All heavy atoms as a GROMACS GRO file, in nm:
protein
  586
    1MET      N    1  -2.325  -0.390  -2.174
    1MET     CA    2  -2.271  -0.257  -2.157
    1MET      C    3  -2.158  -0.266  -2.054
    1MET      O    4  -2.173  -0.325  -1.948
    1MET     CB    5  -2.381  -0.162  -2.109
    1MET     CG    6  -2.331  -0.021  -2.092
    1MET     SD    7  -2.452   0.084  -2.011
    1MET     CE    8  -2.546   0.140  -2.150
    2SER      N    9  -2.046  -0.210  -2.085
    2SER     CA   10  -1.932  -0.214  -1.993
    2SER      C   11  -1.929  -0.090  -1.906
    2SER      O   12  -1.984   0.014  -1.940
    2SER     CB   13  -1.801  -0.225  -2.071
    2SER     OG   14  -1.781  -0.109  -2.146
    3LYS      N   15  -1.864  -0.106  -1.792
    3LYS     CA   16  -1.850   0.007  -1.701
    3LYS      C   17  -1.739   0.099  -1.750
    3LYS      O   18  -1.641   0.055  -1.807
    3LYS     CB   19  -1.814  -0.041  -1.561
    3LYS     CG   20  -1.923  -0.117  -1.493
    3LYS     CD   21  -1.879  -0.152  -1.351
    3LYS     CE   22  -1.987  -0.222  -1.276
    3LYS     NZ   23  -1.945  -0.256  -1.140
    4ALA      N   24  -1.756   0.226  -1.722
    4ALA     CA   25  -1.652   0.323  -1.757
    4ALA      C   26  -1.541   0.314  -1.654
    4ALA      O   27  -1.564   0.289  -1.536
    4ALA     CB   28  -1.710   0.463  -1.760
    5ASN      N   29  -1.420   0.334  -1.699
    5ASN     CA   30  -1.306   0.333  -1.606
    5ASN      C   31  -1.311   0.458  -1.520
    5ASN      O   32  -1.330   0.568  -1.569
    5ASN     CB   33  -1.173   0.330  -1.682
    5ASN     CG   34  -1.151   0.198  -1.750
    5ASN    OD1   35  -1.205   0.098  -1.708
    5ASN    ND2   36  -1.070   0.197  -1.853
    6LYS      N   37  -1.295   0.437  -1.390
    6LYS     CA   38  -1.291   0.549  -1.297
    6LYS      C   39  -1.149   0.563  -1.246
    6LYS      O   40  -1.084   0.464  -1.213
    6LYS     CB   41  -1.383   0.524  -1.178
    6LYS     CG   42  -1.530   0.524  -1.211
    6LYS     CD   43  -1.612   0.507  -1.084
    6LYS     CE   44  -1.758   0.505  -1.115
    6LYS     NZ   45  -1.838   0.484  -0.993
    7SER      N   46  -1.103   0.685  -1.238
    7SER     CA   47  -0.971   0.706  -1.181
    7SER      C   48  -0.985   0.720  -1.030
    7SER      O   49  -1.086   0.769  -0.980
    7SER     CB   50  -0.906   0.831  -1.240
    7SER     OG   51  -0.980   0.945  -1.207
    8ILE      N   52  -0.885   0.672  -0.959
    8ILE     CA   53  -0.886   0.684  -0.814
    8ILE      C   54  -0.763   0.763  -0.772
    8ILE      O   55  -0.660   0.760  -0.839
    8ILE     CB   56  -0.886   0.546  -0.744
    8ILE    CG1   57  -0.765   0.463  -0.787
    8ILE    CG2   58  -1.014   0.472  -0.770
    8ILE    CD1   59  -0.745   0.338  -0.708
    9ASN      N   60  -0.776   0.835  -0.664
    9ASN     CA   61  -0.664   0.912  -0.612
    9ASN      C   62  -0.602   0.836  -0.496
    9ASN      O   63  -0.668   0.813  -0.395
    9ASN     CB   64  -0.709   1.050  -0.566
    9ASN     CG   65  -0.753   1.136  -0.681
    9ASN    OD1   66  -0.699   1.124  -0.790
    9ASN    ND2   67  -0.850   1.221  -0.658
   10VAL      N   68  -0.477   0.799  -0.512
   10VAL     CA   69  -0.403   0.730  -0.407
   10VAL      C   70  -0.304   0.830  -0.350
   10VAL      O   71  -0.226   0.891  -0.424
   10VAL     CB   72  -0.330   0.606  -0.462
   10VAL    CG1   73  -0.247   0.540  -0.353
   10VAL    CG2   74  -0.429   0.508  -0.521
   11GLU      N   75  -0.309   0.847  -0.220
   11GLU     CA   76  -0.218   0.939  -0.152
   11GLU      C   77  -0.120   0.858  -0.069
   11GLU      O   78  -0.159   0.763  -0.001
   11GLU     CB   79  -0.297   1.033  -0.062
   11GLU     CG   80  -0.213   1.141   0.001
   11GLU     CD   81  -0.298   1.238   0.083
   11GLU    OE1   82  -0.422   1.234   0.075
   11GLU    OE2   83  -0.237   1.316   0.156
   12ILE      N   84   0.007   0.894  -0.077
   12ILE     CA   85   0.112   0.826  -0.001
   12ILE      C   86   0.171   0.926   0.098
   12ILE      O   87   0.219   1.032   0.058
   12ILE     CB   88   0.222   0.773  -0.095
   12ILE    CG1   89   0.162   0.674  -0.195
   12ILE    CG2   90   0.334   0.709  -0.014
   12ILE    CD1   91   0.257   0.630  -0.304
   13LYS      N   92   0.163   0.890   0.226
   13LYS     CA   93   0.219   0.976   0.331
   13LYS      C   94   0.335   0.902   0.397
   13LYS      O   95   0.320   0.787   0.440
   13LYS     CB   96   0.114   1.010   0.436
   13LYS     CG   97   0.001   1.095   0.384
   13LYS     CD   98  -0.097   1.129   0.495
   13LYS     CE   99  -0.211   1.213   0.442
   13LYS     NZ  100  -0.311   1.244   0.546
   14ASP      N  101   0.449   0.968   0.406
   14ASP     CA  102   0.566   0.909   0.470
   14ASP      C  103   0.572   0.949   0.616
   14ASP      O  104   0.544   1.064   0.651
   14ASP     CB  105   0.694   0.955   0.400
   14ASP     CG  106   0.702   0.904   0.257
   14ASP    OD1  107   0.657   0.791   0.231
   14ASP    OD2  108   0.755   0.977   0.171
   15LYS      N  109   0.605   0.853   0.701
   15LYS     CA  110   0.621   0.880   0.844
   15LYS      C  111   0.719   0.779   0.901
   15LYS      O  112   0.765   0.691   0.829
   15LYS     CB  113   0.487   0.878   0.917
   15LYS     CG  114   0.424   0.742   0.931
   15LYS     CD  115   0.300   0.750   1.017
   15LYS     CE  116   0.277   0.618   1.088
   15LYS     NZ  117   0.175   0.627   1.189
   16THR      N  118   0.751   0.791   1.028
   16THR     CA  119   0.838   0.695   1.094
   16THR      C  120   0.760   0.623   1.203
   16THR      O  121   0.672   0.681   1.266
   16THR     CB  122   0.962   0.762   1.156
   16THR    OG1  123   0.917   0.864   1.246
   16THR    CG2  124   1.049   0.825   1.049
   17ASP      N  125   0.794   0.495   1.225
   17ASP     CA  126   0.726   0.420   1.329
   17ASP      C  127   0.798   0.437   1.462
   17ASP      O  128   0.890   0.518   1.475
   17ASP     CB  129   0.714   0.272   1.291
   17ASP     CG  130   0.848   0.201   1.281
   17ASP    OD1  131   0.952   0.264   1.303
   17ASP    OD2  132   0.847   0.080   1.251
   18ALA      N  133   0.758   0.361   1.564
   18ALA     CA  134   0.816   0.373   1.698
   18ALA      C  135   0.964   0.335   1.701
   18ALA      O  136   1.039   0.382   1.786
   18ALA     CB  137   0.738   0.285   1.795
   19ASN      N  138   1.008   0.251   1.606
   19ASN     CA  139   1.148   0.209   1.600
   19ASN      C  140   1.235   0.303   1.517
   19ASN      O  141   1.353   0.280   1.501
   19ASN     CB  142   1.159   0.068   1.543
   19ASN     CG  143   1.088  -0.034   1.630
   19ASN    OD1  144   1.079  -0.018   1.751
   19ASN    ND2  145   1.036  -0.138   1.568
   20GLY      N  146   1.176   0.406   1.459
   20GLY     CA  147   1.250   0.501   1.378
   20GLY      C  148   1.261   0.462   1.231
   20GLY      O  149   1.332   0.527   1.156
   21GLN      N  150   1.193   0.355   1.188
   21GLN     CA  151   1.197   0.313   1.048
   21GLN      C  152   1.097   0.394   0.967
   21GLN      O  153   0.988   0.427   1.014
   21GLN     CB  154   1.162   0.166   1.035
   21GLN     CG  155   1.269   0.072   1.086
   21GLN     CD  156   1.231  -0.073   1.059
   21GLN    OE1  157   1.114  -0.110   1.074
   21GLN    NE2  158   1.328  -0.152   1.020
   22ALA      N  159   1.135   0.425   0.844
   22ALA     CA  160   1.047   0.499   0.753
   22ALA      C  161   0.938   0.406   0.701
   22ALA      O  162   0.966   0.295   0.657
   22ALA     CB  163   1.127   0.556   0.638
   23ILE      N  164   0.814   0.454   0.708
   23ILE     CA  165   0.699   0.379   0.660
   23ILE      C  166   0.616   0.470   0.570
   23ILE      O  167   0.598   0.587   0.600
   23ILE     CB  168   0.612   0.329   0.778
   23ILE    CG1  169   0.687   0.226   0.860
   23ILE    CG2  170   0.480   0.272   0.729
   23ILE    CD1  171   0.608   0.172   0.976
   24SER      N  172   0.565   0.414   0.462
   24SER     CA  173   0.475   0.487   0.373
   24SER      C  174   0.334   0.434   0.392
   24SER      O  175   0.312   0.313   0.383
   24SER     CB  176   0.518   0.469   0.227
   24SER     OG  177   0.646   0.521   0.207
   25GLU      N  178   0.241   0.524   0.422
   25GLU     CA  179   0.101   0.487   0.438
   25GLU      C  180   0.026   0.521   0.309
   25GLU      O  181   0.044   0.628   0.254
   25GLU     CB  182   0.038   0.563   0.554
   25GLU     CG  183   0.094   0.528   0.688
   25GLU     CD  184   0.028   0.605   0.801
   25GLU    OE1  185  -0.008   0.724   0.780
   25GLU    OE2  186   0.012   0.548   0.908
   26LEU      N  187  -0.057   0.428   0.262
   26LEU     CA  188  -0.135   0.449   0.140
   26LEU      C  189  -0.280   0.474   0.177
   26LEU      O  190  -0.338   0.399   0.254
   26LEU     CB  191  -0.128   0.326   0.050
   26LEU     CG  192  -0.010   0.322  -0.045
   26LEU    CD1  193   0.117   0.289   0.029
   26LEU    CD2  194  -0.035   0.225  -0.154
   27PHE      N  195  -0.335   0.580   0.118
   27PHE     CA  196  -0.474   0.617   0.142
   27PHE      C  197  -0.548   0.626   0.009
   27PHE      O  198  -0.493   0.674  -0.089
   27PHE     CB  199  -0.483   0.755   0.209
   27PHE     CG  200  -0.432   0.759   0.350
   27PHE    CD1  201  -0.298   0.783   0.377
   27PHE    CD2  202  -0.518   0.741   0.456
   27PHE    CE1  203  -0.251   0.789   0.506
   27PHE    CE2  204  -0.473   0.746   0.586
   27PHE     CZ  205  -0.338   0.770   0.612
   28ILE      N  206  -0.672   0.578   0.009
   28ILE     CA  207  -0.764   0.605  -0.101
   28ILE      C  208  -0.870   0.694  -0.039
   28ILE      O  209  -0.944   0.650   0.049
   28ILE     CB  210  -0.824   0.478  -0.160
   28ILE    CG1  211  -0.716   0.398  -0.234
   28ILE    CG2  212  -0.938   0.511  -0.256
   28ILE    CD1  213  -0.763   0.272  -0.301
   29GLY      N  214  -0.874   0.817  -0.082
   29GLY     CA  215  -0.959   0.916  -0.017
   29GLY      C  216  -0.902   0.941   0.122
   29GLY      O  217  -0.786   0.973   0.137
   30LYS      N  218  -0.984   0.921   0.224
   30LYS     CA  219  -0.936   0.937   0.361
   30LYS      C  220  -0.919   0.802   0.430
   30LYS      O  221  -0.889   0.795   0.548
   30LYS     CB  222  -1.034   1.023   0.441
   30LYS     CG  223  -1.039   1.165   0.393
   30LYS     CD  224  -1.131   1.248   0.477
   30LYS     CE  225  -1.131   1.392   0.426
   30LYS     NZ  226  -1.210   1.480   0.510
   31LYS      N  227  -0.934   0.693   0.355
   31LYS     CA  228  -0.928   0.559   0.412
   31LYS      C  229  -0.789   0.498   0.394
   31LYS      O  230  -0.738   0.491   0.283
   31LYS     CB  231  -1.034   0.470   0.347
   31LYS     CG  232  -1.041   0.334   0.407
   31LYS     CD  233  -1.162   0.262   0.355
   31LYS     CE  234  -1.167   0.124   0.415
   31LYS     NZ  235  -1.272   0.111   0.512
   32LEU      N  236  -0.730   0.454   0.504
   32LEU     CA  237  -0.600   0.388   0.501
   32LEU      C  238  -0.618   0.248   0.443
   32LEU      O  239  -0.704   0.172   0.489
   32LEU     CB  240  -0.542   0.378   0.642
   32LEU     CG  241  -0.410   0.304   0.656
   32LEU    CD1  242  -0.296   0.383   0.591
   32LEU    CD2  243  -0.378   0.278   0.802
   33ILE      N  244  -0.538   0.214   0.339
   33ILE     CA  245  -0.549   0.080   0.280
   33ILE      C  246  -0.429  -0.007   0.312
   33ILE      O  247  -0.433  -0.128   0.291
   33ILE     CB  248  -0.570   0.087   0.127
   33ILE    CG1  249  -0.452   0.149   0.056
   33ILE    CG2  250  -0.699   0.159   0.094
   33ILE    CD1  251  -0.456   0.131  -0.094
   34GLY      N  252  -0.321   0.050   0.364
   34GLY     CA  253  -0.206  -0.030   0.400
   34GLY      C  254  -0.080   0.052   0.415
   34GLY      O  255  -0.081   0.174   0.396
   35THR      N  256   0.028  -0.018   0.451
   35THR     CA  257   0.158   0.045   0.468
   35THR      C  258   0.264  -0.034   0.394
   35THR      O  259   0.250  -0.153   0.370
   35THR     CB  260   0.197   0.052   0.618
   35THR    OG1  261   0.203  -0.081   0.671
   35THR    CG2  262   0.099   0.134   0.698
   36ILE      N  263   0.372   0.038   0.358
   36ILE     CA  264   0.486  -0.025   0.292
   36ILE      C  265   0.612   0.024   0.362
   36ILE      O  266   0.626   0.143   0.389
   36ILE     CB  267   0.494   0.013   0.142
   36ILE    CG1  268   0.368  -0.033   0.070
   36ILE    CG2  269   0.617  -0.049   0.078
   36ILE    CD1  270   0.362   0.011  -0.075
   37LYS      N  271   0.704  -0.070   0.392
   37LYS     CA  272   0.832  -0.030   0.447
   37LYS      C  273   0.942  -0.108   0.379
   37LYS      O  274   0.923  -0.221   0.335
   37LYS     CB  275   0.837  -0.046   0.598
   37LYS     CG  276   0.843  -0.187   0.648
   37LYS     CD  277   0.856  -0.187   0.800
   37LYS     CE  278   0.855  -0.329   0.852
   37LYS     NZ  279   0.869  -0.334   0.997
   38ALA      N  280   1.058  -0.045   0.369
   38ALA     CA  281   1.174  -0.107   0.306
   38ALA      C  282   1.242  -0.200   0.405
   38ALA      O  283   1.270  -0.160   0.518
   38ALA     CB  284   1.271  -0.001   0.257
   39ILE      N  285   1.267  -0.322   0.363
   39ILE     CA  286   1.341  -0.417   0.446
   39ILE      C  287   1.487  -0.414   0.406
   39ILE      O  288   1.575  -0.415   0.491
   39ILE     CB  289   1.283  -0.559   0.430
   39ILE    CG1  290   1.139  -0.560   0.482
   39ILE    CG2  291   1.367  -0.660   0.504
   39ILE    CD1  292   1.067  -0.690   0.458
   40SER      N  293   1.513  -0.410   0.276
   40SER     CA  294   1.649  -0.395   0.222
   40SER      C  295   1.638  -0.316   0.093
   40SER      O  296   1.531  -0.268   0.058
   40SER     CB  297   1.712  -0.533   0.199
   40SER     OG  298   1.646  -0.601   0.094
   41ALA      N  299   1.748  -0.305   0.022
   41ALA     CA  300   1.748  -0.226  -0.102
   41ALA      C  301   1.658  -0.287  -0.209
   41ALA      O  302   1.605  -0.215  -0.294
   41ALA     CB  303   1.890  -0.213  -0.154
   42THR      N  304   1.639  -0.418  -0.206
   42THR     CA  305   1.558  -0.484  -0.309
   42THR      C  306   1.440  -0.560  -0.251
   42THR      O  307   1.383  -0.646  -0.317
   42THR     CB  308   1.644  -0.582  -0.390
   42THR    OG1  309   1.698  -0.680  -0.298
   42THR    CG2  310   1.756  -0.512  -0.462
   43LYS      N  311   1.400  -0.530  -0.128
   43LYS     CA  312   1.289  -0.602  -0.065
   43LYS      C  313   1.204  -0.506   0.017
   43LYS      O  314   1.257  -0.427   0.095
   43LYS     CB  315   1.345  -0.712   0.025
   43LYS     CG  316   1.253  -0.824   0.050
   43LYS     CD  317   1.325  -0.933   0.127
   43LYS     CE  318   1.256  -1.065   0.108
   43LYS     NZ  319   1.316  -1.170   0.188
   44TYR      N  320   1.074  -0.513  -0.003
   44TYR     CA  321   0.979  -0.429   0.068
   44TYR      C  322   0.872  -0.517   0.132
   44TYR      O  323   0.844  -0.627   0.083
   44TYR     CB  324   0.912  -0.329  -0.027
   44TYR     CG  325   1.006  -0.226  -0.081
   44TYR    CD1  326   1.085  -0.251  -0.192
   44TYR    CD2  327   1.018  -0.102  -0.019
   44TYR    CE1  328   1.172  -0.156  -0.240
   44TYR    CE2  329   1.104  -0.007  -0.068
   44TYR     CZ  330   1.181  -0.035  -0.179
   44TYR     OH  331   1.268   0.060  -0.226
   45GLU      N  332   0.813  -0.466   0.239
   45GLU     CA  333   0.704  -0.537   0.304
   45GLU      C  334   0.579  -0.451   0.297
   45GLU      O  335   0.578  -0.338   0.345
   45GLU     CB  336   0.739  -0.566   0.450
   45GLU     CG  337   0.630  -0.639   0.526
   45GLU     CD  338   0.667  -0.661   0.670
   45GLU    OE1  339   0.676  -0.561   0.744
   45GLU    OE2  340   0.688  -0.776   0.707
   46ALA      N  341   0.473  -0.506   0.238
   46ALA     CA  342   0.345  -0.437   0.229
   46ALA      C  343   0.250  -0.505   0.326
   46ALA      O  344   0.242  -0.628   0.331
   46ALA     CB  345   0.291  -0.446   0.087
   47VAL      N  346   0.179  -0.424   0.406
   47VAL     CA  347   0.085  -0.477   0.505
   47VAL      C  348  -0.050  -0.410   0.481
   47VAL      O  349  -0.059  -0.287   0.482
   47VAL     CB  350   0.134  -0.449   0.649
   47VAL    CG1  351   0.036  -0.506   0.750
   47VAL    CG2  352   0.273  -0.504   0.671
   48ASN      N  353  -0.155  -0.491   0.460
   48ASN     CA  354  -0.287  -0.433   0.439
   48ASN      C  355  -0.357  -0.410   0.572
   48ASN      O  356  -0.300  -0.436   0.679
   48ASN     CB  357  -0.370  -0.519   0.343
   48ASN     CG  358  -0.404  -0.655   0.399
   48ASN    OD1  359  -0.381  -0.686   0.514
   48ASN    ND2  360  -0.460  -0.740   0.313
   49THR      N  361  -0.480  -0.364   0.569
   49THR     CA  362  -0.551  -0.330   0.692
   49THR      C  363  -0.594  -0.454   0.771
   49THR      O  364  -0.632  -0.443   0.887
   49THR     CB  365  -0.676  -0.245   0.662
   49THR    OG1  366  -0.757  -0.314   0.567
   49THR    CG2  367  -0.636  -0.109   0.608
   50HIS      N  368  -0.586  -0.572   0.710
   50HIS     CA  369  -0.619  -0.697   0.779
   50HIS      C  370  -0.493  -0.760   0.838
   50HIS      O  371  -0.494  -0.876   0.878
   50HIS     CB  372  -0.685  -0.796   0.684
   50HIS     CG  373  -0.810  -0.744   0.621
   50HIS    ND1  374  -0.927  -0.723   0.692
   50HIS    CD2  375  -0.838  -0.707   0.494
   50HIS    CE1  376  -1.020  -0.677   0.612
   50HIS    NE2  377  -0.970  -0.665   0.491
   51GLN      N  378  -0.384  -0.683   0.841
   51GLN     CA  379  -0.254  -0.724   0.896
   51GLN      C  380  -0.192  -0.842   0.820
   51GLN      O  381  -0.113  -0.918   0.876
   51GLN     CB  382  -0.264  -0.756   1.046
   51GLN     CG  383  -0.309  -0.638   1.130
   51GLN     CD  384  -0.223  -0.513   1.109
   51GLN    OE1  385  -0.101  -0.522   1.108
   51GLN    NE2  386  -0.287  -0.400   1.092
   52GLU      N  387  -0.228  -0.859   0.693
   52GLU     CA  388  -0.165  -0.959   0.608
   52GLU      C  389  -0.038  -0.898   0.550
   52GLU      O  390  -0.041  -0.787   0.496
   52GLU     CB  391  -0.259  -1.002   0.496
   52GLU     CG  392  -0.384  -1.069   0.546
   52GLU     CD  393  -0.485  -1.094   0.436
   52GLU    OE1  394  -0.498  -1.009   0.345
   52GLU    OE2  395  -0.551  -1.198   0.442
   53GLN      N  396   0.074  -0.969   0.561
   53GLN     CA  397   0.202  -0.918   0.514
   53GLN      C  398   0.237  -0.981   0.380
   53GLN      O  399   0.218  -1.101   0.360
   53GLN     CB  400   0.312  -0.950   0.616
   53GLN     CG  401   0.290  -0.886   0.750
   53GLN     CD  402   0.398  -0.925   0.849
   53GLN    OE1  403   0.476  -1.014   0.824
   53GLN    NE2  404   0.402  -0.856   0.961
   54PHE      N  405   0.290  -0.898   0.290
   54PHE     CA  406   0.333  -0.942   0.158
   54PHE      C  407   0.474  -0.891   0.135
   54PHE      O  408   0.504  -0.775   0.165
   54PHE     CB  409   0.240  -0.887   0.050
   54PHE     CG  410   0.096  -0.920   0.070
   54PHE    CD1  411   0.011  -0.832   0.135
   54PHE    CD2  412   0.044  -1.041   0.026
   54PHE    CE1  413  -0.123  -0.862   0.154
   54PHE    CE2  414  -0.090  -1.072   0.046
   54PHE     CZ  415  -0.173  -0.982   0.110
   55HIS      N  416   0.561  -0.975   0.081
   55HIS     CA  417   0.696  -0.933   0.048
   55HIS      C  418   0.705  -0.912  -0.103
   55HIS      O  419   0.669  -1.000  -0.180
   55HIS     CB  420   0.798  -1.036   0.095
   55HIS     CG  421   0.804  -1.046   0.244
   55HIS    ND1  422   0.877  -0.960   0.322
   55HIS    CD2  423   0.741  -1.128   0.331
   55HIS    CE1  424   0.860  -0.990   0.449
   55HIS    NE2  425   0.777  -1.093   0.458
   56VAL      N  426   0.748  -0.793  -0.142
   56VAL     CA  427   0.757  -0.756  -0.283
   56VAL      C  428   0.897  -0.703  -0.313
   56VAL      O  429   0.972  -0.669  -0.222
   56VAL     CB  430   0.649  -0.650  -0.320
   56VAL    CG1  431   0.509  -0.711  -0.310
   56VAL    CG2  432   0.659  -0.528  -0.231
   57LYS      N  433   0.928  -0.694  -0.442
   57LYS     CA  434   1.063  -0.652  -0.482
   57LYS      C  435   1.078  -0.502  -0.500
   57LYS      O  436   1.187  -0.449  -0.484
   57LYS     CB  437   1.102  -0.722  -0.613
   57LYS     CG  438   1.116  -0.871  -0.597
   57LYS     CD  439   1.154  -0.937  -0.727
   57LYS     CE  440   1.163  -1.087  -0.708
   57LYS     NZ  441   1.194  -1.156  -0.833
   58THR      N  442   0.968  -0.432  -0.534
   58THR     CA  443   0.976  -0.288  -0.556
   58THR      C  444   0.864  -0.217  -0.481
   58THR      O  445   0.762  -0.278  -0.447
   58THR     CB  446   0.964  -0.253  -0.706
   58THR    OG1  447   0.834  -0.290  -0.751
   58THR    CG2  448   1.072  -0.320  -0.789
   59PHE      N  449   0.884  -0.088  -0.457
   59PHE     CA  450   0.783  -0.006  -0.391
   59PHE      C  451   0.655  -0.001  -0.475
   59PHE      O  452   0.545  -0.013  -0.423
   59PHE     CB  453   0.839   0.135  -0.368
   59PHE     CG  454   0.746   0.225  -0.292
   59PHE    CD1  455   0.742   0.222  -0.154
   59PHE    CD2  456   0.663   0.314  -0.359
   59PHE    CE1  457   0.656   0.304  -0.083
   59PHE    CE2  458   0.577   0.397  -0.290
   59PHE     CZ  459   0.574   0.392  -0.151
   60GLU      N  460   0.671   0.015  -0.607
   60GLU     CA  461   0.556   0.023  -0.696
   60GLU      C  462   0.475  -0.106  -0.695
   60GLU      O  463   0.351  -0.104  -0.704
   60GLU     CB  464   0.601   0.056  -0.840
   60GLU     CG  465   0.655   0.196  -0.858
   60GLU     CD  466   0.800   0.211  -0.810
   60GLU    OE1  467   0.871   0.109  -0.789
   60GLU    OE2  468   0.842   0.325  -0.790
   61GLU      N  469   0.543  -0.219  -0.686
   61GLU     CA  470   0.475  -0.348  -0.679
   61GLU      C  471   0.392  -0.356  -0.550
   61GLU      O  472   0.281  -0.408  -0.550
   61GLU     CB  473   0.577  -0.461  -0.684
   61GLU     CG  474   0.518  -0.599  -0.690
   61GLU     CD  475   0.624  -0.708  -0.698
   61GLU    OE1  476   0.743  -0.677  -0.716
   61GLU    OE2  477   0.586  -0.826  -0.683
   62GLY      N  478   0.443  -0.301  -0.442
   62GLY     CA  479   0.370  -0.298  -0.316
   62GLY      C  480   0.246  -0.212  -0.324
   62GLY      O  481   0.140  -0.249  -0.273
   63VAL      N  482   0.257  -0.096  -0.389
   63VAL     CA  483   0.142  -0.007  -0.407
   63VAL      C  484   0.034  -0.078  -0.488
   63VAL      O  485  -0.084  -0.078  -0.450
   63VAL     CB  486   0.184   0.126  -0.474
   63VAL    CG1  487   0.062   0.208  -0.514
   63VAL    CG2  488   0.276   0.205  -0.384
   64THR      N  489   0.073  -0.140  -0.597
   64THR     CA  490  -0.022  -0.211  -0.683
   64THR      C  491  -0.090  -0.325  -0.608
   64THR      O  492  -0.212  -0.343  -0.616
   64THR     CB  493   0.050  -0.267  -0.808
   64THR    OG1  494   0.113  -0.159  -0.876
   64THR    CG2  495  -0.045  -0.338  -0.900
   65LEU      N  496  -0.013  -0.399  -0.530
   65LEU     CA  497  -0.068  -0.511  -0.454
   65LEU      C  498  -0.169  -0.463  -0.350
   65LEU      O  499  -0.277  -0.522  -0.336
   65LEU     CB  500   0.046  -0.587  -0.385
   65LEU     CG  501  -0.001  -0.707  -0.305
   65LEU    CD1  502   0.038  -0.833  -0.378
   65LEU    CD2  503   0.059  -0.705  -0.168
   66LEU      N  504  -0.139  -0.356  -0.279
   66LEU     CA  505  -0.231  -0.305  -0.178
   66LEU      C  506  -0.360  -0.253  -0.240
   66LEU      O  507  -0.469  -0.272  -0.186
   66LEU     CB  508  -0.165  -0.196  -0.094
   66LEU     CG  509  -0.058  -0.244   0.003
   66LEU    CD1  510   0.009  -0.126   0.072
   66LEU    CD2  511  -0.117  -0.339   0.106
   67ILE      N  512  -0.350  -0.189  -0.357
   67ILE     CA  513  -0.471  -0.141  -0.425
   67ILE      C  514  -0.556  -0.260  -0.470
   67ILE      O  515  -0.678  -0.260  -0.454
   67ILE     CB  516  -0.435  -0.050  -0.544
   67ILE    CG1  517  -0.373   0.080  -0.492
   67ILE    CG2  518  -0.557  -0.021  -0.629
   67ILE    CD1  519  -0.314   0.167  -0.599
   68LYS      N  520  -0.493  -0.364  -0.524
   68LYS     CA  521  -0.567  -0.484  -0.566
   68LYS      C  522  -0.635  -0.550  -0.446
   68LYS      O  523  -0.751  -0.590  -0.455
   68LYS     CB  524  -0.473  -0.584  -0.633
   68LYS     CG  525  -0.434  -0.548  -0.772
   68LYS     CD  526  -0.343  -0.654  -0.831
   68LYS     CE  527  -0.297  -0.616  -0.969
   68LYS     NZ  528  -0.207  -0.717  -1.026
   69GLU      N  529  -0.565  -0.562  -0.336
   69GLU     CA  530  -0.622  -0.623  -0.215
   69GLU      C  531  -0.739  -0.540  -0.164
   69GLU      O  532  -0.841  -0.596  -0.121
   69GLU     CB  533  -0.516  -0.636  -0.106
   69GLU     CG  534  -0.419  -0.748  -0.127
   69GLU     CD  535  -0.483  -0.884  -0.110
   69GLU    OE1  536  -0.557  -0.905  -0.013
   69GLU    OE2  537  -0.458  -0.970  -0.197
   70PHE      N  538  -0.727  -0.409  -0.168
   70PHE     CA  539  -0.835  -0.322  -0.122
   70PHE      C  540  -0.960  -0.341  -0.206
   70PHE      O  541  -1.071  -0.356  -0.155
   70PHE     CB  542  -0.791  -0.176  -0.127
   70PHE     CG  543  -0.900  -0.077  -0.094
   70PHE    CD1  544  -0.940  -0.057   0.037
   70PHE    CD2  545  -0.961  -0.004  -0.194
   70PHE    CE1  546  -1.041   0.032   0.066
   70PHE    CE2  547  -1.062   0.086  -0.165
   70PHE     CZ  548  -1.102   0.105  -0.035
   71HIS      N  549  -0.944  -0.346  -0.338
   71HIS     CA  550  -1.059  -0.360  -0.427
   71HIS      C  551  -1.116  -0.502  -0.424
   71HIS      O  552  -1.234  -0.523  -0.450
   71HIS     CB  553  -1.023  -0.319  -0.570
   71HIS     CG  554  -1.014  -0.173  -0.586
   71HIS    ND1  555  -1.122  -0.090  -0.574
   71HIS    CD2  556  -0.908  -0.092  -0.610
   71HIS    CE1  557  -1.084   0.036  -0.591
   71HIS    NE2  558  -0.955   0.038  -0.612
   72LEU      N  559  -1.034  -0.601  -0.389
   72LEU     CA  560  -1.079  -0.738  -0.379
   72LEU      C  561  -1.175  -0.754  -0.261
   72LEU      O  562  -1.273  -0.826  -0.270
   72LEU     CB  563  -0.960  -0.832  -0.362
   72LEU     CG  564  -0.989  -0.979  -0.350
   72LEU    CD1  565  -1.048  -1.032  -0.481
   72LEU    CD2  566  -0.863  -1.055  -0.313
   73HIS      N  567  -1.150  -0.683  -0.154
   73HIS     CA  568  -1.230  -0.698  -0.032
   73HIS      C  569  -1.342  -0.596  -0.021
   73HIS      O  570  -1.415  -0.595   0.078
   73HIS     CB  571  -1.141  -0.690   0.092
   73HIS     CG  572  -1.045  -0.806   0.100
   73HIS    ND1  573  -1.084  -0.934   0.127
   73HIS    CD2  574  -0.910  -0.811   0.083
   73HIS    CE1  575  -0.980  -1.013   0.127
   73HIS    NE2  576  -0.873  -0.943   0.100
   74HIS      N  577  -1.355  -0.506  -0.116
   74HIS     CA  578  -1.464  -0.405  -0.110
   74HIS      C  579  -1.550  -0.413  -0.233
   74HIS      O  580  -1.522  -0.439  -0.337
   74HIS     CB  581  -1.405  -0.264  -0.097
   74HIS     CG  582  -1.356  -0.240   0.041
   74HIS    ND1  583  -1.225  -0.258   0.075
   74HIS    CD2  584  -1.419  -0.200   0.153
   74HIS    CE1  585  -1.209  -0.230   0.202
   74HIS    NE2  586  -1.325  -0.194   0.253
   0.00000   0.00000   0.00000
């Protein structure tokens, strides 16, 4: 018997850090799963809650990566 697919709600909140750079925080429910910030027009940095940094080409790729990392560790 296979499991039914469950939908999850991912919330993205935009804010600025201490240096004035725009950062997007990703939440599943009320739990922070990571942040994404733009390094250049074609490069983003995704950081999970374990402070592991990943360099990705698009914002959407960063969101997908952080969700995968979250589910891998839980």
